[in-house]
C-alpha positions as CSV (number, residue, x, y, z in Angstrom):
1,X,0.0,-0.1,0.0
2,X,2.9,2.4,0.6
3,X,3.5,4.2,-2.6
4,X,7.0,3.8,-4.6
5,X,6.9,7.3,-5.5
6,X,5.9,10.5,-3.6
7,X,5.3,14.1,-4.8
8,X,6.9,16.7,-2.5
9,X,4.9,20.0,-2.7
10,X,7.4,22.7,-1.3
11,X,5.5,25.3,0.6
12,X,8.3,27.2,2.2
13,X,8.3,30.4,0.0
14,X,4.5,30.7,0.8
15,X,3.1,29.0,3.8
16,X,6.7,29.3,5.5
17,X,7.7,32.7,4.9
18,X,4.2,34.1,5.4
19,X,4.5,33.1,9.2
20,X,8.0,34.3,9.6
21,X,8.4,37.6,11.3
22,X,10.9,38.9,9.0
23,X,9.8,40.1,5.5
24,X,12.0,39.1,2.7
25,X,12.7,41.2,-0.6
26,X,11.3,39.9,-3.8
27,X,15.1,39.2,-4.8
28,X,15.5,37.1,-1.7
29,X,12.7,35.0,-2.2
30,X,13.5,34.6,-6.0
31,X,16.9,33.3,-5.0
32,X,15.2,30.8,-2.7
33,X,12.8,29.6,-5.3
34,X,15.7,29.3,-7.9
35,X,17.6,27.0,-5.4
36,X,14.6,24.9,-4.7
37,X,14.0,24.7,-8.5
38,X,17.3,23.3,-8.8
39,X,16.9,20.5,-6.3
40,X,14.4,18.4,-8.4
41,X,11.1,19.7,-6.6
42,X,8.5,20.0,-9.1
43,X,5.7,21.7,-7.3
44,X,6.6,24.9,-5.4
45,X,4.1,27.3,-3.8
46,X,5.7,30.8,-4.6
47,X,3.5,33.3,-3.0
48,X,0.1,34.5,-2.0
49,X,-2.3,37.1,-3.4
50,X,-3.6,38.4,-0.1
51,X,-4.1,41.7,1.6
52,X,-0.5,43.2,2.6
53,X,-2.2,44.7,5.6
54,X,-3.0,41.3,7.0
55,X,0.0,39.5,5.6
56,X,2.9,41.8,4.8
57,X,5.2,39.0,4.2
58,X,3.5,38.2,0.9
59,X,3.0,41.8,-0.2
60,X,5.5,41.4,-3.3
61,X,4.1,38.0,-4.4
62,X,3.0,39.6,-7.8
63,X,6.7,40.6,-8.6
64,X,7.9,37.2,-7.5
65,X,5.5,35.4,-9.6
66,X,5.8,37.4,-12.6
67,X,9.6,37.1,-12.6
68,X,9.8,33.4,-12.3
69,X,10.9,31.4,-15.5
70,X,8.0,29.3,-16.9
71,X,9.8,26.1,-17.0
72,X,7.2,23.5,-18.2
73,X,8.3,20.6,-15.8
74,X,8.0,23.1,-12.7
75,X,4.6,24.0,-11.4
76,X,4.7,27.2,-9.3
77,X,1.4,28.2,-7.6
78,X,-0.1,30.9,-5.4
79,X,-2.6,31.1,-2.6
80,X,-5.7,33.2,-3.6
81,X,-8.4,33.6,-0.9
82,X,-10.9,35.8,-2.8
83,X,-11.8,37.2,-6.3
84,X,-9.5,40.1,-5.9
85,X,-6.5,37.8,-5.2
86,X,-7.6,35.7,-8.0
87,X,-7.6,38.6,-10.5
88,X,-4.2,39.7,-9.4
89,X,-3.0,36.0,-9.7
90,X,-4.4,35.9,-13.2
91,X,-2.6,39.0,-14.2
92,X,0.8,37.8,-12.9
93,X,0.5,34.7,-15.2
94,X,0.3,32.2,-12.5
95,X,-1.1,28.5,-13.8
96,X,-2.2,27.2,-10.4
97,X,-3.8,28.6,-7.5
98,X,-4.8,27.4,-3.9
99,X,-7.9,28.1,-2.0
100,X,-8.2,27.4,1.7
101,X,-11.1,26.3,4.0
102,X,-11.3,25.1,7.5
103,X,-12.9,21.9,9.2
104,X,-13.4,24.4,12.3
105,X,-16.1,27.0,12.4
106,X,-14.2,28.9,15.0
107,X,-10.9,28.8,13.2
108,X,-12.6,29.9,9.7
109,X,-14.1,33.0,11.9
110,X,-10.8,33.9,13.4
111,X,-8.9,33.4,10.1
112,X,-11.0,34.6,7.4
113,X,-14.0,36.2,9.3
114,X,-16.7,34.0,7.9
115,X,-18.3,30.6,8.4
116,X,-17.1,27.6,6.6
117,X,-20.1,27.6,4.3
118,X,-19.6,31.2,3.4
119,X,-15.9,30.7,2.8
120,X,-16.9,28.0,0.4
121,X,-19.6,30.3,-1.2
122,X,-16.9,32.9,-1.9
123,X,-14.9,30.4,-4.0
124,X,-17.5,29.9,-6.5
125,X,-16.3,33.0,-8.6
126,X,-12.7,31.9,-8.1
127,X,-13.4,28.5,-9.7
128,X,-15.3,30.3,-12.5
129,X,-12.3,32.5,-13.2
130,X,-10.0,29.5,-13.0
131,X,-12.0,27.6,-15.6
132,X,-12.1,30.6,-17.9
133,X,-8.3,31.1,-17.8
134,X,-7.1,27.4,-17.8
135,X,-5.9,27.7,-14.2
136,X,-5.8,24.6,-11.8
137,X,-7.2,24.8,-8.3
138,X,-5.7,23.0,-5.4
139,X,-7.8,23.0,-2.0
140,X,-6.3,23.4,1.7
141,X,-8.5,22.2,4.6
142,X,-7.1,23.6,7.9
143,X,-7.4,22.2,11.5
144,X,-8.1,18.6,10.2
145,X,-6.9,17.0,13.7
146,X,-7.6,19.7,16.1
147,X,-8.4,23.7,16.5
148,X,-6.7,26.0,18.8
149,X,-10.3,27.3,19.6
150,X,-12.5,24.2,19.6
151,X,-9.9,21.3,20.3
152,X,-10.5,18.0,18.5
153,X,-12.1,18.1,15.1
154,X,-14.4,15.4,13.9
155,X,-13.0,13.4,11.0
156,X,-16.6,13.7,9.2
157,X,-16.3,17.5,9.4
158,X,-13.0,17.4,7.4
159,X,-14.6,14.7,5.0
160,X,-17.5,17.1,4.1
161,X,-15.3,20.2,3.4
162,X,-12.8,18.2,1.5
163,X,-15.6,16.7,-0.8
164,X,-17.1,20.1,-1.3
165,X,-13.9,21.5,-2.4
166,X,-13.4,18.4,-4.8
167,X,-17.0,18.8,-6.0
168,X,-16.3,22.5,-6.7
169,X,-13.2,21.7,-8.9
170,X,-10.2,21.2,-6.8
171,X,-8.1,18.6,-8.4
172,X,-6.4,17.8,-5.1
173,X,-7.0,18.7,-1.3
174,X,-4.2,19.1,1.1
175,X,-5.3,18.2,4.7
176,X,-3.5,20.5,7.1
177,X,-2.8,19.7,10.7
178,X,-2.5,23.2,11.4
179,X,-1.4,23.3,15.0
180,X,0.4,20.1,14.9
181,X,-1.5,18.0,17.4
182,X,-2.3,14.9,15.3
183,X,-0.9,11.5,16.2
184,X,-0.8,8.3,14.2
185,X,-4.3,7.1,15.6
186,X,-5.8,10.4,14.7
187,X,-4.5,10.4,11.3
188,X,-5.7,6.7,10.9
189,X,-9.3,8.0,12.0
190,X,-8.9,10.9,9.6
191,X,-7.9,9.0,6.6
192,X,-10.5,6.2,7.4
193,X,-13.5,8.8,7.0
194,X,-12.0,11.1,4.3
195,X,-11.1,8.1,1.8
196,X,-14.8,6.9,2.1
197,X,-15.5,9.9,-0.1
198,X,-12.4,10.9,-1.8
199,X,-9.8,8.8,-3.9
200,X,-6.4,8.6,-2.2
201,X,-5.0,10.2,-5.4
202,X,-6.6,13.4,-4.6
203,X,-5.4,13.8,-1.1
204,X,-2.2,15.4,0.4
205,X,-0.9,15.5,3.8
206,X,0.0,18.9,5.1
207,X,1.4,18.2,8.7
208,X,3.0,20.7,11.2
209,X,5.6,19.5,13.6
210,X,4.5,21.2,17.0
211,X,4.7,18.1,19.0
212,X,7.1,16.1,16.9
213,X,4.6,14.0,15.3
214,X,4.7,15.1,11.9
215,X,7.0,12.3,10.4
216,X,5.1,9.5,12.2
217,X,1.9,11.0,11.1
218,X,3.2,11.1,7.4
219,X,4.3,7.4,7.8
220,X,0.7,6.5,8.7
221,X,-0.5,8.4,5.8
222,X,2.0,6.8,3.4
223,X,0.4,3.2,4.6
224,X,-3.0,4.5,3.4
225,X,-1.4,5.1,-0.1
226,X,-1.3,8.9,0.3
227,X,1.6,10.1,-2.1
228,X,1.6,13.8,-1.8
229,X,3.4,15.5,0.9
230,X,3.6,19.3,1.7
231,X,6.8,20.4,3.4
232,X,8.7,23.5,3.8
233,X,12.4,23.8,3.5
234,X,14.3,24.5,6.8
235,X,11.1,23.9,8.7
236,X,9.9,27.5,7.8
237,X,6.7,29.0,9.2
238,X,4.1,28.3,11.7
239,X,0.6,29.7,12.0
240,X,-0.3,33.4,13.3
241,X,-3.8,32.1,14.5
242,X,-2.5,29.0,16.5
243,X,-0.2,30.0,19.3
244,X,2.7,27.8,20.0
245,X,2.3,26.0,16.6
246,X,5.8,25.4,14.9
247,X,6.5,25.3,11.2
248,X,5.6,22.9,8.8
249,X,7.5,19.7,8.6
250,X,10.9,20.2,7.2
251,X,11.4,19.2,3.7
252,X,14.8,17.7,4.4
253,X,13.4,15.6,7.3
254,X,10.7,14.3,5.0
255,X,13.2,13.6,2.3
256,X,15.5,11.8,4.5
257,X,12.7,9.5,5.7
258,X,11.5,8.7,2.1
259,X,14.9,8.0,0.9
260,X,15.3,5.5,3.6
261,X,12.2,3.8,2.6
262,X,13.6,3.7,-1.1
263,X,10.7,5.9,-2.1
264,X,11.3,8.0,-5.1
265,X,10.9,11.8,-5.1
266,X,13.4,12.9,-7.5
267,X,14.7,15.4,-5.1
268,X,18.3,15.9,-4.5
269,X,19.3,16.1,-0.7
270,X,22.6,17.9,-1.4
271,X,20.9,20.7,-3.4
272,X,18.1,20.9,-1.0
273,X,20.7,21.7,1.8
274,X,21.9,24.5,-0.2
275,X,18.7,26.0,-0.3
276,X,18.3,25.3,3.3
277,X,21.5,26.9,4.3
278,X,20.3,29.9,2.1
279,X,17.2,30.7,3.7
280,X,18.4,30.1,7.3
281,X,21.3,32.4,6.9
282,X,19.0,35.2,5.6
283,X,16.8,34.5,8.6
284,X,19.7,34.5,10.8
285,X,19.2,31.0,12.4
286,X,19.9,27.3,11.9
287,X,17.3,25.3,10.0
288,X,14.5,23.8,11.9
289,X,15.3,20.3,10.6
290,X,17.2,17.5,12.5
291,X,18.3,16.1,9.1
292,X,19.8,19.2,7.8
293,X,21.6,20.1,10.9
294,X,23.1,16.7,11.0
295,X,24.0,16.4,7.6
296,X,25.5,20.1,7.5
297,X,27.5,19.1,10.4
298,X,29.1,16.2,8.6
């Protein structure tokens, strides 16, 4: 059941950097994306078309996206929470966008100031614009195993939101353990429910490492046949709406685990360490990755 090949979606330049205190210049972001593009990664989330008032770290996403070389075998994407963002994304020339919902009503209200149903309703115009402009849409579901305001989240609530996103037109839904509270048992209960409604080929795992559970949860998901994993180089990011939530699982740690399982990714660890060192130096800290720190010390 464990897949022989896994697609890693690198979310560091967006989901990672938007939750770092330090805002990077467009040139710094482009250098990071260039280094990531040289590793063998083929799916890179490059920015977000959101209000700079709320997410100043993403203020130069239009400049970044427009400057990226359109390599046919590398897919650069951007987050678009509303029609205004979608229109800006289209103008930038992006070929894939992402929308995000939540499995928690409280998180939805705190994060995007509306209910889950209202948030999904808002996406209708985005999907229409995407269809007209031949743009793929990926979906995110936040708080799939726990919410900072509600506590445990029902797997069925996750299934319902995920299925709605697929039905609306998402080619894939990424299940996000936003505050990193999941365990292998919670991961099993989640996937037991979600996979009743959705093919495993349309599911991705997006786990944070707050309690050090991300890799064991990913291993559990692999056992269900999940073959797409979101991760962030150097373990960038966190969640501004979830106090204490550390960043996404580090791409280096995911790659080390997958390499040790003889699972093909097409990603070169040495080149990934170059990107990890670069962004860590820019931010003035060591990578939040056990594998990177160990390998760089050799």
